[in-house]
C-alpha positions in Angstrom: 6.2 3.1 18.4 3.8 6.5 19.7 1.7 8.2 16.4 1.2 12.1 17.7 -1.8 14.2 15.4 -1.2 17.5 15.2 -4.4 19.6 16.0 -2.7 23.1 16.5 -3.0 23.7 12.5 -6.5 23.3 13.0 -6.9 25.7 15.9 -4.6 28.5 13.7 -6.6 27.9 10.6 -10.1 27.6 11.6 -8.7 31.2 14.1 -8.1 32.8 11.0 -10.4 31.3 8.2 -14.1 30.4 10.1 -15.5 27.7 12.7 -15.2 24.9 9.9 -12.7 24.2 7.6 -12.4 21.2 4.8 -9.1 20.5 6.4 -10.1 20.6 10.0 -13.4 18.6 8.9 -10.9 16.0 7.5 -8.8 15.9 10.6 -11.5 15.2 13.1 -13.1 12.5 10.4 -9.6 11.2 10.6 -9.1 10.9 14.5 -13.0 9.6 14.9 -11.6 7.1 12.0 -8.7 5.8 14.0 -10.4 5.8 17.3 -13.0 3.5 15.7 -10.2 1.5 14.5 -9.1 0.8 18.0 -6.0 2.6 17.0 -3.9 4.3 19.6 -2.7 7.9 19.1 -1.7 11.3 21.4 -3.4 14.7 20.0 -0.8 17.8 20.1 -3.2 20.9 21.0 -2.0 24.1 22.4 -1.7 25.1 25.9 -4.9 26.4 27.5 -7.0 24.8 24.5 -10.9 24.1 25.3 -12.8 22.6 22.7 -15.3 25.0 21.5 -18.4 22.4 20.6 -19.6 19.5 22.9 -18.9 17.0 19.5 -15.2 18.2 20.2 -15.2 17.4 23.4 -16.2 14.2 23.1 -14.1 13.5 19.8 -10.7 14.4 21.5 -9.2 12.5 23.6 -9.0 13.4 27.9 -5.8 14.3 29.3 -4.1 11.3 29.2 -4.4 11.1 25.3 -3.4 14.8 24.8 -0.1 16.4 24.3 -0.2 20.3 25.5 2.3 22.4 23.9 3.0 25.9 23.4 5.1 25.3 19.8 5.0 22.0 18.5 8.8 22.6 17.0 9.7 22.5 20.6 8.6 18.5 21.2 10.6 15.8 21.4 9.8 12.6 20.0 11.2 9.1 20.3 12.8 7.3 17.4 10.2 5.6 15.2 7.3 7.6 16.3 4.9 8.7 14.0 3.8 12.5 13.5 1.0 12.8 11.6 -0.5 16.6 10.4 -3.8 16.4 8.9 -4.3 20.1 7.9 -0.8 21.3 6.5 -0.4 25.2 6.0 2.4 26.8 4.5 2.9 27.9 7.8 3.2 24.3 9.5 5.7 23.2 6.7 8.1 26.0 8.0 7.4 24.3 11.6 8.2 20.6 9.8 11.4 21.7 8.8 12.2 22.6 12.6 11.2 19.4 13.8 13.0 17.7 11.3 16.3 19.1 12.9 15.1 18.1 16.8 13.9 14.7 15.6 15.8 13.2 12.7 14.4 9.6 13.3 10.8 10.6 13.7 8.9 9.9 10.6 6.4 12.8 9.6 3.3 12.3 7.6 1.6 15.1 6.0 -2.1 15.4 4.1 -2.0 18.6 1.8 -5.0 20.1 0.5 -4.4 22.3 -2.0 -1.6 24.5 -2.8 -2.7 28.4 -2.9 -6.2 27.2 -2.8 -5.3 25.8 -6.2 -6.7 29.1 -8.1 -5.1 29.6 -11.2 -5.7 33.1 -11.7 -6.2 36.3 -10.0 -9.6 37.5 -9.8 -10.0 41.6 -9.4 -13.5 40.6 -7.5 -11.6 39.7 -4.5 -11.3 42.8 -3.5 -14.9 42.8 -2.6 -13.5 40.8 0.8 -11.1 43.6 2.1 -10.9 46.6 3.6 -7.8 49.2 3.7 -5.1 49.1 1.1 -6.5 45.4 -0.3 -9.5 47.3 -1.8 -7.2 48.5 -4.5 -6.7 45.7 -7.3 -2.9 46.8 -7.8 -2.2 46.0 -4.4 -4.4 42.8 -4.2 -2.6 41.4 -7.4 0.7 42.2 -6.0 -0.1 40.2 -2.9 -1.6 37.1 -4.8 1.9 37.4 -7.4 4.4 37.7 -3.9 2.3 34.9 -2.3 2.7 32.6 -5.3 6.4 33.1 -5.9 7.4 32.8 -2.1 5.2 29.0 -2.0 7.0 27.9 -5.2 10.4 29.2 -4.1 10.0 27.3 -0.7 7.7 24.7 -1.2 10.5 21.9 -2.6 13.0 23.3 0.0 10.3 22.3 3.0 8.2 19.2 1.7 11.3 17.0 1.7 11.5 17.0 5.2 8.1 14.8 5.0 8.0 10.9 5.0 5.0 10.3 3.3 2.7 13.0 1.7 -1.0 12.0 1.5 -3.5 14.6 -0.8 -7.5 14.6 -0.8 -7.7 14.8 -5.0 -5.7 13.7 -8.2 -6.3 17.4 -8.9 -4.2 18.7 -5.7 -1.7 15.5 -6.4 -0.7 16.7 -9.6 0.0 20.3 -8.0 2.1 18.6 -5.8 4.2 16.3 -8.5 7.6 17.6 -7.4 10.7 15.0 -7.1 11.3 16.4 -3.1 7.7 14.5 -2.6 9.4 11.2 -1.6 5.8 9.4 -1.3 2.7 10.6 -2.3 -0.7 9.1 -2.1 -4.4 10.3 -3.1 -7.1 9.3 -0.8 -10.6 10.2 -1.2 -11.7 13.0 1.3 -14.3 11.3 4.2 -17.1 13.2 5.7 -19.5 12.7 8.8 -21.7 15.4 8.7 -24.6 12.7 7.8 -24.2 11.6 11.4 -25.2 14.5 12.7 -28.8 14.9 14.2 -30.6 18.0 12.0 -31.6 20.9 14.1 -34.0 23.7 12.8 -32.6 26.6 11.6 -35.4 29.6 12.4 -36.7 30.8 8.8 -36.2 27.6 6.7 -39.1 25.0 8.1 -40.2 24.5 4.3 -38.3 22.4 2.0 -37.1 23.1 -1.3 -37.8 27.1 -0.8 -34.1 28.1 -1.2 -31.0 27.8 -2.3 -27.8 27.3 -0.4 -24.4 28.7 -1.0 -22.0 27.3 2.1 -18.9 29.6 3.3 -19.7 33.0 1.8 -17.5 34.6 3.8 -14.1 33.5 1.9 -13.0 35.0 -1.1 -12.0 32.0 -3.1 -15.9 30.7 -2.7 -16.9 33.1 -4.9 -19.9 35.0 -3.5 -20.1 37.9 -5.6 -20.7 36.4 -8.6 -23.0 34.4 -7.5 -25.4 36.9 -5.5 -24.7 39.1 -9.2 -26.3 35.8 -10.9 -29.3 35.1 -8.5 -30.3 38.7 -8.9 -30.2 38.3 -12.9 -32.2 34.7 -12.2 -35.0 36.7 -10.1 -35.2 39.0 -13.0 -35.6 36.6 -15.7 -38.1 34.0 -13.5 -41.1 34.3 -11.9 -39.5 32.6 -8.1 -40.2 32.7 -5.0 -36.5 31.1 -4.4 -34.3 32.9 -1.4 -30.6 32.1 -1.4 -29.3 31.3 2.0 -25.7 31.7 2.6 -23.5 30.2 5.5 -20.1 31.4 6.9 -21.0 35.4 6.6 -22.4 37.6 9.0 -25.0 40.3 7.4 -22.8 43.3 8.2 -20.6 41.7 5.6 -22.8 40.1 3.0 -24.3 43.9 3.3 -21.2 45.6 2.4 -20.4 43.0 -0.4 -24.0 43.9 -1.5 -23.1 47.6 -1.7 -19.9 47.3 -3.5 -22.3 45.1 -6.3 -24.9 47.6 -6.3 -27.5 45.3 -5.6 -30.2 46.9 -3.7 -31.3 46.7 -0.3 -34.2 45.8 -1.0 -33.6 42.9 -3.0 -31.0 41.9 -0.3 -33.5 42.3 2.4 -36.4 40.2 0.5 -34.2 37.3 -1.0 -31.1 36.8 0.7 -30.7 35.7 4.4 -26.9 34.8 6.1 -25.9 32.9 8.5 -22.5 33.1 10.7 -21.0 29.4 10.9 -23.6 27.3 12.0 -23.3 24.1 14.0 -23.1 20.6 12.0 -26.6 20.1 12.7 -27.9 22.9 11.5 -25.9 22.9 8.5 -26.7 19.2 7.7 -30.7 20.4 8.0 -30.0 23.5 5.6 -28.1 20.9 3.2 -31.2 18.5 3.6 -34.2 21.2 2.6 -32.7 23.1 0.3 -33.5 23.4 -3.2 -29.9 22.4 -4.3 -26.4 23.6 -3.5 -24.6 26.1 -5.4 -20.7 25.7 -4.9 -18.6 28.2 -7.5 -15.6 27.9 -6.0 -13.1 28.9 -7.8 -10.0 26.7 -6.3 -10.3 23.4 -3.9 -8.2 20.6 -2.9 -11.3 18.8 -2.9 -14.5 20.4 -2.5 -16.1 19.1 0.8 -19.6 20.8 0.6 -20.2 18.8 -3.0 -19.9 15.7 -1.0 -21.9 16.6 1.9 -24.7 18.2 -0.1 -24.8 14.0 -1.9 -25.3 12.9 1.6 -28.2 14.9 2.0 -29.3 13.7 -1.1 -29.2 17.0 -3.0 -27.9 18.0 -6.3 -25.1 20.9 -7.0 -24.6 23.5 -9.3 -21.1 23.4 -9.5 -17.8 25.4 -10.6 -16.2 23.3 -13.0 -13.0 24.8 -12.0 -10.1 22.6 -10.2 -11.4 19.3 -8.3 -15.0 19.3 -8.5 -15.6 17.4 -12.0 -12.9 15.0 -10.8 -14.8 14.3 -7.2 -18.0 14.0 -9.0 -18.1 13.4 -12.5 -20.8 13.7 -14.7 -23.5 13.6 -12.6 -23.6 17.5 -11.8 -24.6 20.7 -13.8 -21.2 22.8 -14.2 -20.9 26.1 -15.1 -18.2 28.4 -15.4 -16.7 30.0 -12.1 -16.2 33.3 -13.5 -19.2 34.0 -15.7 -22.0 35.4 -14.3 -24.1 34.6 -17.0 -23.0 30.6 -17.1 -24.0 30.7 -13.2 -27.1 32.5 -13.7 -28.3 30.0 -16.8 -27.1 26.8 -14.5 -29.8 28.4 -12.1 -32.4 28.8 -14.9 -32.1 24.8 -15.5 -32.5 23.8 -12.0 -35.2 25.6 -11.8 -36.9 22.9 -13.9 -38.2 20.4 -12.1 -37.5 17.8 -14.3 -34.1 19.0 -14.4 -33.4 19.1 -10.9 -35.1 15.6 -10.2 -33.0 13.9 -12.9 -30.1 15.3 -11.2 -31.0 14.0 -7.9 -31.4 11.1 -9.3 -28.2 10.9 -10.9 -26.8 12.7 -7.2 -28.4 9.4 -5.6 -26.6 7.0 -7.3 -23.4 8.7 -7.2 -23.8 9.1 -3.5 -23.6 5.0 -2.9 -20.1 5.0 -5.5 -18.5 7.7 -3.2 -19.4 6.0 -0.1 -17.7 3.0 -1.3 -14.6 4.8 -2.7 -14.4 6.3 0.9 -14.7 2.9 2.9 -12.3 1.4 0.6 -9.8 4.6 1.3 -10.3 4.7 4.8 -9.1 1.2 5.3 -6.0 2.2 3.0 -5.1 5.6 5.1 -4.8 3.3 8.4 -2.7 0.8 6.5 -0.2 3.5 5.3 -0.5 5.4 9.0 0.6 1.8 10.6 3.6 1.7 8.4 2.4 -0.5 5.7 
């Protein structure tokens, strides 16, 4: 029996979305876990794939442990082999159907992180992130509806080719509750960012002088309302706090700010943008921020919330989708679709007493989550090995 772990989907996903994604981080943590437990496996990578960073090069196996391919649907597996797909997308589910036809005796296990980002409703503000015809709300709405319909039609057909389905939250588990899912297991998503060595980011040498917003370049993360709420917060409170945004370049930030009619002076003085940072740099920002602002409209899990807790920081958090499940009552939740609600949350955490109270809760919850992750890691290895 051989175990194969697909890394091609991570390559595609992070090429299309950005350098770090929750599914990509999950895959790398899973690889590290299996190596730690002494489980033998091979990783499927594209022909010509070159690791982007040293930590990725150290993580992925040498040529003896890598299987290079132009298309994973063309591979032949032996009877009893296991193919583990840790970063499933709609594109991968289509490929799984072809793989099953070629390899009827292959055992296929898949981790499904979300369905259509688990976003329950269309948001016109997403148009801020697009150019061309998708700037027009009716066109963007039609795209949203068509994608949702196609997924609802084809998902039940495609997922029946998977033998075991793992999810990273009960929220996603419920969204996947379909008769064609043969076996489904919910496992807490791990994160290894706390194992990174913090690397200083220029301009952020002081502690507690900024609010951190991660993955700002993705529409579902809700940057538009965060900027509007931060502007209103600064008008109401005499504060020197800045907003630090990762995952977006300055040019794109300026375009979004212009569409929101935010003054250039305000953005220049109070908002900083960084493209995708190294893990050490990101961990440094987590450790030195006042708190993390996470306003996503839909998540399979919400990894930045867990990363914030590992850095001993609290989160001003969206109450939509999976986040309340991840952290329970320890965070201060706001309505992701309400600028006023977000602003009021910023005012709440601007009070040092409130912030300290939430940080103490976060520290207690971190211990509980660490124990949960350790347990679920053990269960995951058992599940992969066939128990």
